[in-house]
C-alpha positions in Angstrom: 33.7 28.8 -35.1 36.0 31.8 -35.3 37.8 33.8 -38.0 41.2 34.5 -36.3 40.5 38.3 -36.4 41.1 39.2 -32.8 38.4 41.6 -31.6 40.1 42.8 -28.4 42.2 41.9 -25.4 41.0 41.2 -21.9 42.7 41.0 -18.5 42.3 38.0 -16.2 40.8 39.3 -12.9 40.4 36.0 -11.0 41.4 32.4 -11.1 39.8 29.6 -9.0 41.9 26.4 -8.9 40.2 23.0 -8.4 41.3 19.4 -8.9 42.2 19.1 -12.6 40.1 22.1 -13.3 40.2 25.9 -13.3 37.8 28.8 -13.6 39.1 32.1 -14.8 37.3 35.4 -15.0 38.1 38.2 -17.5 37.1 41.8 -17.7 35.3 41.9 -21.0 35.6 45.0 -23.1 32.2 46.8 -23.2 31.9 46.6 -27.0 32.1 42.8 -26.8 29.3 42.4 -24.2 26.4 42.9 -26.5 24.0 39.9 -26.4 26.7 37.8 -24.7 24.9 34.9 -22.8 25.9 32.0 -20.7 26.8 29.1 -23.0 28.3 31.4 -25.7 31.7 30.6 -27.1 34.7 33.1 -26.8 38.2 32.3 -27.9 41.0 33.1 -25.4 44.4 33.1 -27.2 42.7 30.9 -29.8 41.2 28.4 -27.3 37.4 28.0 -27.6 35.9 28.5 -24.1 32.3 28.5 -22.9 30.8 31.4 -20.9 29.7 30.0 -17.5 28.9 33.2 -15.5 28.3 36.9 -16.3 28.4 39.6 -13.6 28.4 43.0 -15.3 31.6 43.1 -17.4 33.2 40.1 -15.5 32.8 36.9 -17.5 33.9 33.5 -16.3 35.0 30.4 -18.1 35.8 26.8 -17.1 39.0 25.1 -18.3 39.5 21.3 -18.2 42.9 19.8 -17.4 43.4 18.8 -21.1 43.1 22.5 -22.0 45.5 23.5 -19.3 48.1 21.0 -20.5 48.0 21.6 -24.2 47.6 25.4 -24.3 49.3 28.4 -22.7 46.2 29.2 -20.7 47.4 27.0 -17.9 50.5 29.3 -17.5 48.5 32.5 -17.0 48.1 34.3 -13.7 45.7 37.0 -12.4 46.7 40.3 -14.1 47.7 38.6 -17.4 46.0 39.4 -20.7 44.5 37.3 -23.4 43.5 37.8 -27.1 39.7 37.4 -27.3 37.3 36.8 -30.2 33.6 36.0 -30.0 32.2 33.3 -32.2 31.5 34.3 -35.8 28.0 35.1 -36.9 26.4 33.9 -40.1 26.4 36.5 -42.9 29.3 38.4 -41.3 32.5 39.1 -43.1 35.3 36.6 -42.7 38.6 38.5 -42.8 40.9 35.7 -41.6 40.2 31.9 -42.0 37.9 29.5 -40.4 39.1 28.3 -37.0 37.6 25.8 -34.6 39.3 27.1 -31.4 40.9 23.6 -30.9 44.6 24.3 -30.3 46.8 21.6 -31.7 49.9 22.3 -29.7 52.2 25.1 -28.4 55.2 26.6 -30.1 58.1 28.6 -28.7 59.1 32.1 -30.0 62.8 31.6 -31.0 63.6 34.8 -33.0 62.3 38.3 -33.5 63.4 40.3 -36.6 62.2 43.9 -36.5 61.9 46.2 -39.5 60.7 49.7 -39.9 57.1 48.9 -40.8 56.7 45.2 -39.8 58.1 42.5 -37.6 59.0 38.9 -38.4 58.6 36.2 -35.7 60.1 32.7 -35.9 58.4 29.9 -33.9 59.8 26.5 -33.1 57.4 23.5 -32.9 57.8 20.7 -30.4 58.3 18.0 -33.1 58.6 17.5 -36.8 55.3 15.6 -37.1 53.5 18.9 -36.8 55.5 20.5 -39.6 53.8 18.5 -42.3 50.7 20.6 -41.8 52.5 23.9 -42.0 53.2 25.1 -45.6 54.7 28.3 -46.9 51.8 30.7 -47.7 49.4 28.5 -45.9 47.1 29.5 -43.0 48.0 29.2 -39.3 46.6 30.6 -36.1 49.0 31.8 -33.4 47.3 32.6 -30.1 44.1 32.9 -32.0 45.5 35.3 -34.7 44.9 34.3 -38.3 48.3 34.6 -40.1 50.0 33.5 -43.2 53.1 31.3 -43.0 56.0 33.2 -44.4 58.7 30.5 -44.5 59.3 27.0 -43.2 62.6 25.5 -42.0 63.0 22.1 -40.2 60.9 22.5 -37.0 60.4 26.3 -37.4 58.2 28.7 -39.3 57.9 32.4 -39.5 55.0 34.9 -39.8 55.2 38.6 -40.8 53.2 41.1 -38.8 51.9 44.5 -39.9 51.4 47.4 -37.4 47.7 46.8 -37.2 48.2 43.2 -35.9 50.9 44.4 -33.5 48.5 47.1 -32.2 45.3 45.1 -32.0 46.7 41.9 -30.3 49.2 40.8 -27.7 51.6 39.2 -30.1 53.9 42.2 -30.3 54.6 41.8 -26.6 55.9 38.3 -26.9 59.5 37.6 -25.9 62.0 34.9 -26.8 61.0 31.5 -25.4 57.4 32.6 -24.7 54.9 29.8 -25.6 52.1 30.4 -28.1 49.0 28.4 -29.0 49.0 26.9 -32.5 45.9 25.8 -34.4 46.8 24.3 -37.8 44.5 24.8 -40.8 42.0 22.0 -40.7 41.7 21.8 -44.5 45.5 21.4 -44.8 45.4 18.7 -42.1 42.6 16.8 -43.9 44.4 16.9 -47.2 47.8 15.8 -45.8 46.2 13.0 -43.7 44.2 11.8 -46.7 47.2 11.7 -49.0 49.3 9.9 -46.3 46.5 7.2 -45.9 46.2 6.8 -49.7 50.0 6.4 -50.1 50.2 3.9 -47.2 47.4 1.8 -48.7 49.1 1.8 -52.1 52.3 0.5 -50.5 50.6 -2.5 -49.0 
């Protein structure tokens, strides 16, 4: 489990391609290496991955084809960077919201509105079915960053970013048409799906 509070960024130093499979290696920031072991979970752009090898500060992870298809990790190349967060610990402060690291889909950055002290980003989702889970003032994770939905329109939604988020993560470097990973709030999804099932049963 994760909180959506990105702890750092890491550069991809190597990618090994295999049939329907990929291993990528990142250079882990020194402050995030403490007690890191093989089998630990680390989120990359919001995707929960398992540590498979550790060589000093070089840490490797395996990615299945489903992960490569659904998320933007399949588009990355050596030299690219990812937002990273280690799994949350019991009794630690939760500053964002509970995340599973299971990305639902990708969205596309369609508009950037910059102001003096913040930035508003509008993202377009692939279909309207996803929009039922995205509510104004609700939680959403974009590339592993816990954010609050500012406004919803048709197939699009916006988030407002403060300087700390822009400085700590890679989201401030995104450009128009860049894909981002989306994890919807699981509690919202559970409520919406439950209500839909109840209403469909009543109509029978």
